[in-house]
Every structure is written in structure tokens, then in C-alpha cells.
PDB file of N, CA, C and O in Angstrom, chain B, residues numbered from 101:
ATOM      1  N   MET B 101     -31.013   2.979  -2.062  1.00  0.00           N
ATOM      2  CA  MET B 101     -30.132   1.850  -2.294  1.00  0.00           C
ATOM      3  C   MET B 101     -30.583   0.691  -1.400  1.00  0.00           C
ATOM      4  O   MET B 101     -30.857   0.882  -0.215  1.00  0.00           O
ATOM      5  N   ASN B 102     -30.655  -0.487  -1.969  1.00  0.00           N
ATOM      6  CA  ASN B 102     -31.168  -1.646  -1.244  1.00  0.00           C
ATOM      7  C   ASN B 102     -30.324  -2.018  -0.036  1.00  0.00           C
ATOM      8  O   ASN B 102     -30.866  -2.418   0.995  1.00  0.00           O
ATOM      9  N   LEU B 103     -29.016  -1.894  -0.144  1.00  0.00           N
ATOM     10  CA  LEU B 103     -28.141  -2.220   0.976  1.00  0.00           C
ATOM     11  C   LEU B 103     -28.414  -1.287   2.152  1.00  0.00           C
ATOM     12  O   LEU B 103     -28.405  -1.713   3.307  1.00  0.00           O
ATOM     13  N   HIS B 104     -28.652  -0.029   1.854  1.00  0.00           N
ATOM     14  CA  HIS B 104     -28.986   0.933   2.916  1.00  0.00           C
ATOM     15  C   HIS B 104     -30.285   0.547   3.609  1.00  0.00           C
ATOM     16  O   HIS B 104     -30.390   0.620   4.833  1.00  0.00           O
ATOM     17  N   GLU B 105     -31.283   0.132   2.813  1.00  0.00           N
ATOM     18  CA  GLU B 105     -32.569  -0.267   3.391  1.00  0.00           C
ATOM     19  C   GLU B 105     -32.413  -1.503   4.266  1.00  0.00           C
ATOM     20  O   GLU B 105     -33.044  -1.602   5.319  1.00  0.00           O
ATOM     21  N   ALA B 106     -31.587  -2.435   3.842  1.00  0.00           N
ATOM     22  CA  ALA B 106     -31.353  -3.643   4.643  1.00  0.00           C
ATOM     23  C   ALA B 106     -30.667  -3.288   5.958  1.00  0.00           C
ATOM     24  O   ALA B 106     -30.987  -3.856   7.002  1.00  0.00           O
ATOM     25  N   ILE B 107     -29.730  -2.358   5.907  1.00  0.00           N
ATOM     26  CA  ILE B 107     -29.052  -1.913   7.128  1.00  0.00           C
ATOM     27  C   ILE B 107     -30.060  -1.283   8.078  1.00  0.00           C
ATOM     28  O   ILE B 107     -30.069  -1.586   9.271  1.00  0.00           O
ATOM     29  N   ARG B 108     -30.905  -0.409   7.551  1.00  0.00           N
ATOM     30  CA  ARG B 108     -31.905   0.257   8.401  1.00  0.00           C
ATOM     31  C   ARG B 108     -32.918  -0.734   8.969  1.00  0.00           C
ATOM     32  O   ARG B 108     -33.430  -0.530  10.070  1.00  0.00           O
ATOM     33  N   ALA B 109     -33.211  -1.796   8.237  1.00  0.00           N
ATOM     34  CA  ALA B 109     -34.150  -2.807   8.724  1.00  0.00           C
ATOM     35  C   ALA B 109     -33.572  -3.565   9.915  1.00  0.00           C
ATOM     36  O   ALA B 109     -34.312  -3.970  10.811  1.00  0.00           O
ATOM     37  N   ILE B 110     -32.275  -3.754   9.927  1.00  0.00           N
ATOM     38  CA  ILE B 110     -31.608  -4.485  11.011  1.00  0.00           C
ATOM     39  C   ILE B 110     -31.211  -3.552  12.147  1.00  0.00           C
ATOM     40  O   ILE B 110     -31.338  -3.898  13.322  1.00  0.00           O
ATOM     41  N   HIS B 111     -30.732  -2.372  11.788  1.00  0.00           N
ATOM     42  CA  HIS B 111     -30.227  -1.413  12.781  1.00  0.00           C
ATOM     43  C   HIS B 111     -31.136  -0.186  12.770  1.00  0.00           C
ATOM     44  O   HIS B 111     -30.867   0.786  12.065  1.00  0.00           O
ATOM     45  N   ASN B 112     -32.204  -0.234  13.548  1.00  0.00           N
ATOM     46  CA  ASN B 112     -33.189   0.849  13.513  1.00  0.00           C
ATOM     47  C   ASN B 112     -32.700   2.158  14.114  1.00  0.00           C
ATOM     48  O   ASN B 112     -33.393   3.171  14.020  1.00  0.00           O
ATOM     49  N   ASN B 113     -31.519   2.160  14.730  1.00  0.00           N
ATOM     50  CA  ASN B 113     -30.972   3.400  15.275  1.00  0.00           C
ATOM     51  C   ASN B 113     -30.138   4.156  14.250  1.00  0.00           C
ATOM     52  O   ASN B 113     -29.686   5.267  14.528  1.00  0.00           O
ATOM     53  N   VAL B 114     -29.925   3.582  13.078  1.00  0.00           N
ATOM     54  CA  VAL B 114     -29.135   4.236  12.037  1.00  0.00           C
ATOM     55  C   VAL B 114     -29.986   5.303  11.357  1.00  0.00           C
ATOM     56  O   VAL B 114     -31.102   5.035  10.911  1.00  0.00           O
ATOM     57  N   VAL B 115     -29.437   6.523  11.285  1.00  0.00           N
ATOM     58  CA  VAL B 115     -30.149   7.607  10.611  1.00  0.00           C
ATOM     59  C   VAL B 115     -29.396   8.107   9.379  1.00  0.00           C
ATOM     60  O   VAL B 115     -30.004   8.703   8.490  1.00  0.00           O
ATOM     61  N   THR B 116     -28.091   7.877   9.312  1.00  0.00           N
ATOM     62  CA  THR B 116     -27.285   8.330   8.189  1.00  0.00           C
ATOM     63  C   THR B 116     -26.358   7.206   7.752  1.00  0.00           C
ATOM     64  O   THR B 116     -25.745   6.527   8.576  1.00  0.00           O
ATOM     65  N   ILE B 117     -26.269   7.025   6.442  1.00  0.00           N
ATOM     66  CA  ILE B 117     -25.368   6.010   5.890  1.00  0.00           C
ATOM     67  C   ILE B 117     -24.550   6.660   4.786  1.00  0.00           C
ATOM     68  O   ILE B 117     -25.088   7.268   3.860  1.00  0.00           O
ATOM     69  N   TYR B 118     -23.243   6.515   4.906  1.00  0.00           N
ATOM     70  CA  TYR B 118     -22.317   7.007   3.892  1.00  0.00           C
ATOM     71  C   TYR B 118     -21.702   5.798   3.195  1.00  0.00           C
ATOM     72  O   TYR B 118     -21.383   4.802   3.845  1.00  0.00           O
ATOM     73  N   GLY B 119     -21.535   5.878   1.889  1.00  0.00           N
ATOM     74  CA  GLY B 119     -20.927   4.793   1.133  1.00  0.00           C
ATOM     75  C   GLY B 119     -21.977   3.929   0.469  1.00  0.00           C
ATOM     76  O   GLY B 119     -23.175   4.056   0.720  1.00  0.00           O
ATOM     77  N   GLY B 120     -21.478   3.031  -0.401  1.00  0.00           N
ATOM     78  CA  GLY B 120     -22.415   2.229  -1.160  1.00  0.00           C
ATOM     79  C   GLY B 120     -22.119   0.747  -1.198  1.00  0.00           C
ATOM     80  O   GLY B 120     -22.892  -0.031  -1.757  1.00  0.00           O
ATOM     81  N   THR B 121     -20.993   0.348  -0.602  1.00  0.00           N
ATOM     82  CA  THR B 121     -20.658  -1.069  -0.592  1.00  0.00           C
ATOM     83  C   THR B 121     -20.306  -1.492   0.831  1.00  0.00           C
ATOM     84  O   THR B 121     -20.069  -0.662   1.708  1.00  0.00           O
ATOM     85  N   GLN B 122     -20.279  -2.780   1.029  1.00  0.00           N
ATOM     86  CA  GLN B 122     -19.938  -3.318   2.338  1.00  0.00           C
ATOM     87  C   GLN B 122     -18.555  -2.851   2.789  1.00  0.00           C
ATOM     88  O   GLN B 122     -18.298  -2.738   3.988  1.00  0.00           O
ATOM     89  N   ASN B 123     -17.685  -2.585   1.852  1.00  0.00           N
ATOM     90  CA  ASN B 123     -16.316  -2.188   2.171  1.00  0.00           C
ATOM     91  C   ASN B 123     -16.174  -0.735   2.587  1.00  0.00           C
ATOM     92  O   ASN B 123     -15.221  -0.383   3.282  1.00  0.00           O
ATOM     93  N   ASP B 124     -17.110   0.118   2.174  1.00  0.00           N
ATOM     94  CA  ASP B 124     -16.933   1.538   2.486  1.00  0.00           C
ATOM     95  C   ASP B 124     -18.091   2.181   3.247  1.00  0.00           C
ATOM     96  O   ASP B 124     -18.075   3.389   3.479  1.00  0.00           O
ATOM     97  N   ILE B 125     -19.083   1.404   3.632  1.00  0.00           N
ATOM     98  CA  ILE B 125     -20.237   1.987   4.331  1.00  0.00           C
ATOM     99  C   ILE B 125     -19.886   2.336   5.771  1.00  0.00           C
ATOM    100  O   ILE B 125     -19.256   1.570   6.500  1.00  0.00           O
ATOM    101  N   ILE B 126     -20.328   3.529   6.136  1.00  0.00           N
ATOM    102  CA  ILE B 126     -20.256   3.981   7.529  1.00  0.00           C
ATOM    103  C   ILE B 126     -21.671   4.393   7.909  1.00  0.00           C
ATOM    104  O   ILE B 126     -22.283   5.226   7.240  1.00  0.00           O
ATOM    105  N   ALA B 127     -22.184   3.811   8.975  1.00  0.00           N
ATOM    106  CA  ALA B 127     -23.538   4.121   9.447  1.00  0.00           C
ATOM    107  C   ALA B 127     -23.427   4.863  10.768  1.00  0.00           C
ATOM    108  O   ALA B 127     -22.600   4.532  11.618  1.00  0.00           O
ATOM    109  N   LYS B 128     -24.285   5.885  10.927  1.00  0.00           N
ATOM    110  CA  LYS B 128     -24.250   6.682  12.157  1.00  0.00           C
ATOM    111  C   LYS B 128     -25.650   6.814  12.742  1.00  0.00           C
ATOM    112  O   LYS B 128     -26.656   6.783  12.033  1.00  0.00           O
ATOM    113  N   ASP B 129     -25.675   6.964  14.072  1.00  0.00           N
ATOM    114  CA  ASP B 129     -26.944   7.162  14.762  1.00  0.00           C
ATOM    115  C   ASP B 129     -27.267   8.649  14.835  1.00  0.00           C
ATOM    116  O   ASP B 129     -26.547   9.471  14.268  1.00  0.00           O
ATOM    117  N   GLU B 130     -28.341   8.996  15.528  1.00  0.00           N
ATOM    118  CA  GLU B 130     -28.789  10.396  15.587  1.00  0.00           C
ATOM    119  C   GLU B 130     -27.789  11.320  16.265  1.00  0.00           C
ATOM    120  O   GLU B 130     -27.841  12.533  16.063  1.00  0.00           O
ATOM    121  N   ASN B 131     -26.889  10.776  17.058  1.00  0.00           N
ATOM    122  CA  ASN B 131     -25.876  11.593  17.726  1.00  0.00           C
ATOM    123  C   ASN B 131     -24.569  11.663  16.948  1.00  0.00           C
ATOM    124  O   ASN B 131     -23.599  12.265  17.409  1.00  0.00           O
ATOM    125  N   GLY B 132     -24.542  11.053  15.775  1.00  0.00           N
ATOM    126  CA  GLY B 132     -23.345  11.049  14.950  1.00  0.00           C
ATOM    127  C   GLY B 132     -22.349   9.963  15.318  1.00  0.00           C
ATOM    128  O   GLY B 132     -21.229   9.939  14.807  1.00  0.00           O
ATOM    129  N   ASN B 133     -22.757   9.067  16.205  1.00  0.00           N
ATOM    130  CA  ASN B 133     -21.883   7.963  16.590  1.00  0.00           C
ATOM    131  C   ASN B 133     -21.958   6.854  15.550  1.00  0.00           C
ATOM    132  O   ASN B 133     -23.035   6.543  15.042  1.00  0.00           O
ATOM    133  N   GLU B 134     -20.817   6.263  15.236  1.00  0.00           N
ATOM    134  CA  GLU B 134     -20.784   5.176  14.271  1.00  0.00           C
ATOM    135  C   GLU B 134     -21.444   3.934  14.862  1.00  0.00           C
ATOM    136  O   GLU B 134     -21.224   3.589  16.023  1.00  0.00           O
ATOM    137  N   VAL B 135     -22.247   3.278  14.052  1.00  0.00           N
ATOM    138  CA  VAL B 135     -22.951   2.061  14.455  1.00  0.00           C
ATOM    139  C   VAL B 135     -22.238   0.870  13.817  1.00  0.00           C
ATOM    140  O   VAL B 135     -21.996   0.853  12.610  1.00  0.00           O
ATOM    141  N   ALA B 136     -21.908  -0.122  14.640  1.00  0.00           N
ATOM    142  CA  ALA B 136     -21.297  -1.345  14.126  1.00  0.00           C
ATOM    143  C   ALA B 136     -22.364  -2.148  13.389  1.00  0.00           C
ATOM    144  O   ALA B 136     -23.413  -2.459  13.954  1.00  0.00           O
ATOM    145  N   ILE B 137     -22.101  -2.477  12.150  1.00  0.00           N
ATOM    146  CA  ILE B 137     -23.076  -3.168  11.312  1.00  0.00           C
ATOM    147  C   ILE B 137     -22.867  -4.673  11.409  1.00  0.00           C
ATOM    148  O   ILE B 137     -21.747  -5.167  11.279  1.00  0.00           O
ATOM    149  N   ASN B 138     -23.956  -5.389  11.638  1.00  0.00           N
ATOM    150  CA  ASN B 138     -23.923  -6.844  11.636  1.00  0.00           C
ATOM    151  C   ASN B 138     -24.174  -7.290  10.194  1.00  0.00           C
ATOM    152  O   ASN B 138     -25.320  -7.414   9.762  1.00  0.00           O
ATOM    153  N   TRP B 139     -23.089  -7.528   9.458  1.00  0.00           N
ATOM    154  CA  TRP B 139     -23.199  -7.825   8.034  1.00  0.00           C
ATOM    155  C   TRP B 139     -23.883  -9.155   7.763  1.00  0.00           C
ATOM    156  O   TRP B 139     -24.526  -9.316   6.726  1.00  0.00           O
ATOM    157  N   THR B 140     -23.757 -10.095   8.663  1.00  0.00           N
ATOM    158  CA  THR B 140     -24.444 -11.380   8.474  1.00  0.00           C
ATOM    159  C   THR B 140     -25.952 -11.158   8.429  1.00  0.00           C
ATOM    160  O   THR B 140     -26.632 -11.670   7.540  1.00  0.00           O
ATOM    161  N   GLN B 141     -26.469 -10.400   9.381  1.00  0.00           N
ATOM    162  CA  GLN B 141     -27.909 -10.127   9.411  1.00  0.00           C
ATOM    163  C   GLN B 141     -28.335  -9.250   8.238  1.00  0.00           C
ATOM    164  O   GLN B 141     -29.390  -9.472   7.645  1.00  0.00           O
ATOM    165  N   VAL B 142     -27.521  -8.263   7.907  1.00  0.00           N
ATOM    166  CA  VAL B 142     -27.849  -7.376   6.787  1.00  0.00           C
ATOM    167  C   VAL B 142     -27.925  -8.178   5.488  1.00  0.00           C
ATOM    168  O   VAL B 142     -28.858  -8.002   4.706  1.00  0.00           O
ATOM    169  N   ASN B 143     -26.956  -9.052   5.257  1.00  0.00           N
ATOM    170  CA  ASN B 143     -26.956  -9.860   4.032  1.00  0.00           C
ATOM    171  C   ASN B 143     -28.132 -10.832   3.992  1.00  0.00           C
ATOM    172  O   ASN B 143     -28.612 -11.164   2.909  1.00  0.00           O
ATOM    173  N   GLN B 144     -28.603 -11.292   5.141  1.00  0.00           N
ATOM    174  CA  GLN B 144     -29.795 -12.138   5.187  1.00  0.00           C
ATOM    175  C   GLN B 144     -31.051 -11.310   4.909  1.00  0.00           C
ATOM    176  O   GLN B 144     -32.014 -11.814   4.332  1.00  0.00           O
ATOM    177  N   GLN B 145     -31.040 -10.061   5.313  1.00  0.00           N
ATOM    178  CA  GLN B 145     -32.190  -9.168   5.130  1.00  0.00           C
ATOM    179  C   GLN B 145     -32.284  -8.638   3.704  1.00  0.00           C
ATOM    180  O   GLN B 145     -33.374  -8.304   3.240  1.00  0.00           O
ATOM    181  N   LEU B 146     -31.162  -8.558   3.012  1.00  0.00           N
ATOM    182  CA  LEU B 146     -31.119  -7.951   1.682  1.00  0.00           C
ATOM    183  C   LEU B 146     -32.109  -8.557   0.690  1.00  0.00           C
ATOM    184  O   LEU B 146     -32.812  -7.796   0.024  1.00  0.00           O
ATOM    185  N   PRO B 147     -32.209  -9.888   0.550  1.00  0.00           N
ATOM    186  CA  PRO B 147     -33.207 -10.427  -0.393  1.00  0.00           C
ATOM    187  C   PRO B 147     -34.643 -10.096   0.007  1.00  0.00           C
ATOM    188  O   PRO B 147     -35.509  -9.956  -0.857  1.00  0.00           O
ATOM    189  N   ILE B 148     -34.897  -9.973   1.289  1.00  0.00           N
ATOM    190  CA  ILE B 148     -36.244  -9.606   1.761  1.00  0.00           C
ATOM    191  C   ILE B 148     -36.561  -8.184   1.342  1.00  0.00           C
ATOM    192  O   ILE B 148     -37.651  -7.903   0.844  1.00  0.00           O
ATOM    193  N   VAL B 149     -35.602  -7.286   1.544  1.00  0.00           N
ATOM    194  CA  VAL B 149     -35.784  -5.881   1.153  1.00  0.00           C
ATOM    195  C   VAL B 149     -35.975  -5.774  -0.357  1.00  0.00           C
ATOM    196  O   VAL B 149     -36.845  -5.036  -0.821  1.00  0.00           O
ATOM    197  N   GLU B 150     -35.165  -6.507  -1.127  1.00  0.00           N
ATOM    198  CA  GLU B 150     -35.286  -6.464  -2.581  1.00  0.00           C
ATOM    199  C   GLU B 150     -36.645  -6.977  -3.040  1.00  0.00           C
ATOM    200  O   GLU B 150     -37.221  -6.439  -3.986  1.00  0.00           O
ATOM    201  N   GLN B 151     -37.162  -8.008  -2.384  1.00  0.00           N
ATOM    202  CA  GLN B 151     -38.491  -8.526  -2.733  1.00  0.00           C
ATOM    203  C   GLN B 151     -39.573  -7.513  -2.382  1.00  0.00           C
ATOM    204  O   GLN B 151     -40.526  -7.338  -3.141  1.00  0.00           O
ATOM    205  N   GLU B 152     -39.435  -6.846  -1.241  1.00  0.00           N
ATOM    206  CA  GLU B 152     -40.407  -5.820  -0.848  1.00  0.00           C
ATOM    207  C   GLU B 152     -40.424  -4.678  -1.855  1.00  0.00           C
ATOM    208  O   GLU B 152     -41.491  -4.166  -2.195  1.00  0.00           O
ATOM    209  N   ILE B 153     -39.258  -4.279  -2.332  1.00  0.00           N
ATOM    210  CA  ILE B 153     -39.172  -3.211  -3.325  1.00  0.00           C
ATOM    211  C   ILE B 153     -39.817  -3.659  -4.634  1.00  0.00           C
ATOM    212  O   ILE B 153     -40.563  -2.898  -5.250  1.00  0.00           O
ATOM    213  N   ALA B 154     -39.533  -4.891  -5.063  1.00  0.00           N
ATOM    214  CA  ALA B 154     -40.130  -5.422  -6.295  1.00  0.00           C
ATOM    215  C   ALA B 154     -41.648  -5.535  -6.154  1.00  0.00           C
ATOM    216  O   ALA B 154     -42.386  -5.216  -7.086  1.00  0.00           O
ATOM    217  N   ASP B 155     -42.108  -5.988  -4.997  1.00  0.00           N
ATOM    218  CA  ASP B 155     -43.554  -6.109  -4.757  1.00  0.00           C
ATOM    219  C   ASP B 155     -44.233  -4.742  -4.799  1.00  0.00           C
ATOM    220  O   ASP B 155     -45.320  -4.602  -5.358  1.00  0.00           O
ATOM    221  N   ALA B 156     -43.594  -3.740  -4.208  1.00  0.00           N
ATOM    222  CA  ALA B 156     -44.164  -2.390  -4.201  1.00  0.00           C
ATOM    223  C   ALA B 156     -44.246  -1.827  -5.615  1.00  0.00           C
ATOM    224  O   ALA B 156     -45.231  -1.179  -5.970  1.00  0.00           O
ATOM    225  N   ALA B 157     -43.218  -2.072  -6.423  1.00  0.00           N
ATOM    226  CA  ALA B 157     -43.230  -1.605  -7.811  1.00  0.00           C
ATOM    227  C   ALA B 157     -44.333  -2.301  -8.601  1.00  0.00           C
ATOM    228  O   ALA B 157     -45.042  -1.658  -9.375  1.00  0.00           O
ATOM    229  N   ALA B 158     -44.482  -3.604  -8.412  1.00  0.00           N
ATOM    230  CA  ALA B 158     -45.531  -4.351  -9.100  1.00  0.00           C
ATOM    231  C   ALA B 158     -46.914  -3.882  -8.665  1.00  0.00           C
ATOM    232  O   ALA B 158     -47.827  -3.785  -9.485  1.00  0.00           O
ATOM    233  N   GLN B 159     -47.068  -3.592  -7.384  1.00  0.00           N
ATOM    234  CA  GLN B 159     -48.358  -3.111  -6.883  1.00  0.00           C
ATOM    235  C   GLN B 159     -48.695  -1.749  -7.466  1.00  0.00           C
ATOM    236  O   GLN B 159     -49.855  -1.474  -7.773  1.00  0.00           O
ATOM    237  N   LYS B 160     -47.688  -0.892  -7.621  1.00  0.00           N
ATOM    238  CA  LYS B 160     -47.916   0.426  -8.204  1.00  0.00           C
ATOM    239  C   LYS B 160     -48.409   0.302  -9.642  1.00  0.00           C
ATOM    240  O   LYS B 160     -49.313   1.025 -10.060  1.00  0.00           O
ATOM    241  N   ILE B 161     -47.810  -0.620 -10.398  1.00  0.00           N
ATOM    242  CA  ILE B 161     -48.241  -0.861 -11.778  1.00  0.00           C
ATOM    243  C   ILE B 161     -49.661  -1.406 -11.800  1.00  0.00           C
ATOM    244  O   ILE B 161     -50.488  -0.969 -12.601  1.00  0.00           O
ATOM    245  N   ALA B 162     -49.942  -2.356 -10.925  1.00  0.00           N
ATOM    246  CA  ALA B 162     -51.288  -2.942 -10.865  1.00  0.00           C
ATOM    247  C   ALA B 162     -52.326  -1.897 -10.474  1.00  0.00           C
ATOM    248  O   ALA B 162     -53.426  -1.877 -11.026  1.00  0.00           O
ATOM    249  N   ASP B 163     -51.983  -1.033  -9.527  1.00  0.00           N
ATOM    250  CA  ASP B 163     -52.909   0.023  -9.111  1.00  0.00           C
ATOM    251  C   ASP B 163     -53.197   0.996 -10.258  1.00  0.00           C
ATOM    252  O   ASP B 163     -54.334   1.429 -10.442  1.00  0.00           O
ATOM    253  N   LYS B 164     -52.156   1.334 -11.027  1.00  0.00           N
ATOM    254  CA  LYS B 164     -52.336   2.241 -12.157  1.00  0.00           C
ATOM    255  C   LYS B 164     -53.239   1.604 -13.210  1.00  0.00           C
ATOM    256  O   LYS B 164     -54.133   2.254 -13.750  1.00  0.00           O
ATOM    257  N   GLU B 165     -52.995   0.322 -13.495  1.00  0.00           N
ATOM    258  CA  GLU B 165     -53.835  -0.375 -14.472  1.00  0.00           C
ATOM    259  C   GLU B 165     -55.279  -0.461 -13.989  1.00  0.00           C
ATOM    260  O   GLU B 165     -56.212  -0.304 -14.778  1.00  0.00           O
ATOM    261  N   SER B 166     -55.461  -0.707 -12.710  1.00  0.00           N
ATOM    262  CA  SER B 166     -56.800  -0.783 -12.142  1.00  0.00           C
ATOM    263  C   SER B 166     -57.503   0.570 -12.235  1.00  0.00           C
ATOM    264  O   SER B 166     -58.677   0.647 -12.597  1.00  0.00           O
ATOM    265  N   ALA B 167     -56.777   1.626 -11.907  1.00  0.00           N
ATOM    266  CA  ALA B 167     -57.360   2.967 -11.978  1.00  0.00           C
ATOM    267  C   ALA B 167     -57.749   3.308 -13.410  1.00  0.00           C
ATOM    268  O   ALA B 167     -58.831   3.842 -13.653  1.00  0.00           O
ATOM    269  N   ASN B 168     -56.869   2.999 -14.358  1.00  0.00           N
ATOM    270  CA  ASN B 168     -57.184   3.266 -15.765  1.00  0.00           C
ATOM    271  C   ASN B 168     -58.423   2.494 -16.202  1.00  0.00           C
ATOM    272  O   ASN B 168     -59.280   3.045 -16.892  1.00  0.00           O
ATOM    273  N   ALA B 169     -58.529   1.238 -15.814  1.00  0.00           N
ATOM    274  CA  ALA B 169     -59.690   0.427 -16.183  1.00  0.00           C
ATOM    275  C   ALA B 169     -60.972   1.025 -15.599  1.00  0.00           C
ATOM    276  O   ALA B 169     -62.004   1.065 -16.269  1.00  0.00           O
ATOM    277  N   LYS B 170     -60.903   1.482 -14.363  1.00  0.00           N
ATOM    278  CA  LYS B 170     -62.088   2.073 -13.738  1.00  0.00           C
ATOM    279  C   LYS B 170     -62.485   3.381 -14.422  1.00  0.00           C
ATOM    280  O   LYS B 170     -63.670   3.659 -14.611  1.00  0.00           O
ATOM    281  N   LEU B 171     -61.484   4.179 -14.789  1.00  0.00           N
ATOM    282  CA  LEU B 171     -61.786   5.435 -15.480  1.00  0.00           C
ATOM    283  C   LEU B 171     -62.369   5.166 -16.872  1.00  0.00           C
ATOM    284  O   LEU B 171     -63.289   5.859 -17.307  1.00  0.00           O
ATOM    285  N   ARG B 172     -61.835   4.162 -17.565  1.00  0.00           N
ATOM    286  CA  ARG B 172     -62.393   3.793 -18.875  1.00  0.00           C
ATOM    287  C   ARG B 172     -63.832   3.298 -18.721  1.00  0.00           C
ATOM    288  O   ARG B 172     -64.685   3.577 -19.564  1.00  0.00           O
ATOM    289  N   ALA B 173     -64.092   2.568 -17.647  1.00  0.00           N
ATOM    290  CA  ALA B 173     -65.450   2.064 -17.405  1.00  0.00           C
ATOM    291  C   ALA B 173     -66.429   3.208 -17.170  1.00  0.00           C
ATOM    292  O   ALA B 173     -67.628   3.074 -17.415  1.00  0.00           O
ATOM    293  N   LEU B 174     -65.904   4.332 -16.693  1.00  0.00           N
ATOM    294  CA  LEU B 174     -66.750   5.514 -16.510  1.00  0.00           C
ATOM    295  C   LEU B 174     -66.942   6.289 -17.812  1.00  0.00           C
ATOM    296  O   LEU B 174     -67.709   7.250 -17.868  1.00  0.00           O
ATOM    297  N   GLY B 175     -66.233   5.859 -18.861  1.00  0.00           N
ATOM    298  CA  GLY B 175     -66.407   6.490 -20.162  1.00  0.00           C
ATOM    299  C   GLY B 175     -65.306   7.442 -20.563  1.00  0.00           C
ATOM    300  O   GLY B 175     -65.412   8.086 -21.607  1.00  0.00           O
ATOM    301  N   LEU B 176     -64.241   7.559 -19.767  1.00  0.00           N
ATOM    302  CA  LEU B 176     -63.149   8.447 -20.131  1.00  0.00           C
ATOM    303  C   LEU B 176     -62.284   7.807 -21.205  1.00  0.00           C
ATOM    304  O   LEU B 176     -62.098   6.590 -21.225  1.00  0.00           O
ATOM    305  N   THR B 177     -61.756   8.638 -22.099  1.00  0.00           N
ATOM    306  CA  THR B 177     -60.828   8.149 -23.116  1.00  0.00           C
ATOM    307  C   THR B 177     -59.413   8.163 -22.535  1.00  0.00           C
ATOM    308  O   THR B 177     -59.164   8.761 -21.489  1.00  0.00           O
ATOM    309  N   ASP B 178     -58.495   7.495 -23.232  1.00  0.00           N
ATOM    310  CA  ASP B 178     -57.093   7.503 -22.781  1.00  0.00           C
ATOM    311  C   ASP B 178     -56.533   8.916 -22.743  1.00  0.00           C
ATOM    312  O   ASP B 178     -55.764   9.255 -21.844  1.00  0.00           O
ATOM    313  N   ASP B 179     -56.915   9.750 -23.722  1.00  0.00           N
ATOM    314  CA  ASP B 179     -56.451  11.146 -23.747  1.00  0.00           C
ATOM    315  C   ASP B 179     -56.979  11.916 -22.526  1.00  0.00           C
ATOM    316  O   ASP B 179     -56.255  12.716 -21.933  1.00  0.00           O
ATOM    317  N   GLU B 180     -58.203  11.678 -22.168  1.00  0.00           N
ATOM    318  CA  GLU B 180     -58.774  12.348 -20.990  1.00  0.00           C
ATOM    319  C   GLU B 180     -58.093  11.879 -19.710  1.00  0.00           C
ATOM    320  O   GLU B 180     -57.824  12.675 -18.810  1.00  0.00           O
ATOM    321  N   ILE B 181     -57.821  10.604 -19.640  1.00  0.00           N
ATOM    322  CA  ILE B 181     -57.134  10.057 -18.462  1.00  0.00           C
ATOM    323  C   ILE B 181     -55.749  10.675 -18.354  1.00  0.00           C
ATOM    324  O   ILE B 181     -55.338  11.087 -17.270  1.00  0.00           O
ATOM    325  N   GLU B 182     -55.028  10.743 -19.462  1.00  0.00           N
ATOM    326  CA  GLU B 182     -53.683  11.319 -19.458  1.00  0.00           C
ATOM    327  C   GLU B 182     -53.729  12.804 -19.099  1.00  0.00           C
ATOM    328  O   GLU B 182     -52.867  13.283 -18.362  1.00  0.00           O
ATOM    329  N   ALA B 183     -54.711  13.531 -19.602  1.00  0.00           N
ATOM    330  CA  ALA B 183     -54.857  14.955 -19.282  1.00  0.00           C
ATOM    331  C   ALA B 183     -55.107  15.160 -17.790  1.00  0.00           C
ATOM    332  O   ALA B 183     -54.633  16.129 -17.197  1.00  0.00           O
ATOM    333  N   PHE B 184     -55.842  14.254 -17.205  1.00  0.00           N
ATOM    334  CA  PHE B 184     -56.130  14.322 -15.772  1.00  0.00           C
ATOM    335  C   PHE B 184     -54.853  14.203 -14.943  1.00  0.00           C
ATOM    336  O   PHE B 184     -54.716  14.847 -13.903  1.00  0.00           O
ATOM    337  N   ARG B 185     -53.919  13.374 -15.414  1.00  0.00           N
ATOM    338  CA  ARG B 185     -52.683  13.133 -14.679  1.00  0.00           C
ATOM    339  C   ARG B 185     -51.706  14.291 -14.746  1.00  0.00           C
ATOM    340  O   ARG B 185     -50.885  14.451 -13.843  1.00  0.00           O
ATOM    341  N   SER B 186     -51.772  15.101 -15.790  1.00  0.00           N
ATOM    342  CA  SER B 186     -50.776  16.169 -15.906  1.00  0.00           C
ATOM    343  C   SER B 186     -51.215  17.478 -15.352  1.00  0.00           C
ATOM    344  O   SER B 186     -50.461  18.451 -15.394  1.00  0.00           O
TER     345      SER B 186
END
């Protein structure tokens, strides 16, 4: 969940997060102590985290396309490439 990632980016001592919204999230450290969340910083971090996730997904697609192109250049067919993956 993106909100969880934003919390972890701001509060590096958080190891466990319960809940899914700003209203019900409880974050705890390694000792089980509740961590006070700075929502202003988390909300500022959220678009950065979302962009990082989108960039990673786009890079994964680009890497797959690049790999397929390289395998085709070696003479493999799409069926052979797919068989290799499974």
C-alpha cells in the first residue's frame, strides 16, 4: 500500500503498520511501541512514493520488452521465449 510506503520513508523505525487510512493507521516500532506519525511529511512523501512505484513498473515493462527484443535478435521465436519463461 502506498500510504504504508510513505510512512516507512518518513519514519524508518516503523516495522509494522496496521490499518489502511489516515484515520485508522497504527504504526509500531521493533519493540511494539506505537510511533507518532507526522502526517504532513507523509502526505508530502506520498506523491514521491507513487511516482517511484510507477517508474519501477514502467522499468519492468521496458526491461521485458528489451529482453524479448534481444532474444528475438538471437533467433528465438515468441513461442520459444514464452517456453523459456515457464
